[in-house]
C-alpha positions in Angstrom: 6.0 -13.5 -9.4 1.7 -13.4 -7.8 0.3 -11.2 -5.2 -1.4 -14.1 -2.9 -2.8 -11.6 -0.2 -3.3 -7.7 0.4 -4.2 -6.9 4.1 -5.8 -3.5 4.7 -5.6 -1.6 7.4 -8.1 1.5 7.0 -6.4 4.9 9.1 -9.4 6.1 11.0 -8.3 10.2 11.1 -9.2 12.8 8.3 -6.5 13.0 7.0 -4.7 12.2 3.2 -3.1 8.8 4.6 -6.3 6.3 3.9 -4.8 2.8 5.5 -1.1 1.2 5.8 -1.3 -2.6 3.7 0.7 -5.6 3.7 1.0 -7.3 0.8 1.7 -11.0 0.3 3.9 -12.3 -2.9 4.0 -16.2 -3.8 2.7 -16.8 0.0 6.2 -16.3 0.4 7.3 -13.4 1.5 5.6 -10.1 2.1 6.0 -6.4 2.4 4.6 -4.4 5.1 3.6 -0.4 5.7 2.7 0.5 2.3 0.8 3.6 2.8 -2.1 4.1 1.0 -2.5 8.4 -0.1 -5.7 10.1 -1.2 -3.9 12.8 -3.3 -5.5 15.7 -5.5 -7.0 13.5 -7.9 -6.2 9.7 -6.7 -5.4 7.3 -4.5 -1.6 5.8 -4.8 0.4 4.2 -3.0 3.6 4.9 -0.7 5.9 2.0 -0.1 7.4 1.8 2.9 11.0 4.2 4.1 13.4 5.1 6.2 14.5 8.8 7.8 18.2 9.0 6.6 20.4 11.1 9.0 20.2 13.7 6.0 16.4 14.2 6.9 15.7 12.4 3.1 13.0 9.4 3.0 14.7 6.6 1.0 12.5 3.8 0.2 13.5 0.2 2.3 11.6 -2.1 -0.5 10.0 -0.9 -3.9 9.0 -2.4 -7.6 12.0 -1.4 -9.8 10.0 -1.4 -13.1 6.8 0.7 -14.1 5.1 -2.3 -14.6 5.2 -4.1 -11.2 4.3 -0.6 -9.6 1.1 -0.6 -11.6 -0.2 -4.1 -11.0 1.1 -3.5 -7.4 -1.0 -0.3 -7.1 -4.5 -1.6 -9.0 -3.9 -4.6 -6.8 -4.2 -2.5 -3.5 -6.8 0.0 -4.3 -8.9 -2.4 -5.6 -8.8 -4.6 -2.6 -9.2 -1.0 -0.4 -12.5 0.3 -2.6 -13.7 -3.7 -2.3 -13.5 -2.9 1.8 -15.0 0.0 1.6 -18.2 -1.2 -0.4 -18.2 -4.5 2.7 -16.7 -3.8 5.5 -15.9 -6.3 8.0 -17.3 -6.9 11.5 -14.8 -7.3 14.0 
C-alpha cells in the first residue's frame, strides 16, 4: 500500500492542534480528519475517532501495526513541515 496524496489544512488557532489531514492510499482510498497535534516534545497524529455513549473516543480508522503508524505519521509530519517552509498562496 502506497500513500499517494496528503492534504494538509492548517488550523489557524494557537492551540495544540496544528492541522487536519486527509491521506489517500493507492489513488483509491482516502482517510479524512487525521489530526496533527503539537505534543510536549514533538508533533504526533491522532486518527479520526467517534465518541461512544460511555464518553470514550474510539478510532474509526487506524494502522494495525507500529510500522504502518510510523510510515503514516512520518509522511504527514514531513508534508506539514514542507508546507510550513513553502506556503501555497490562495
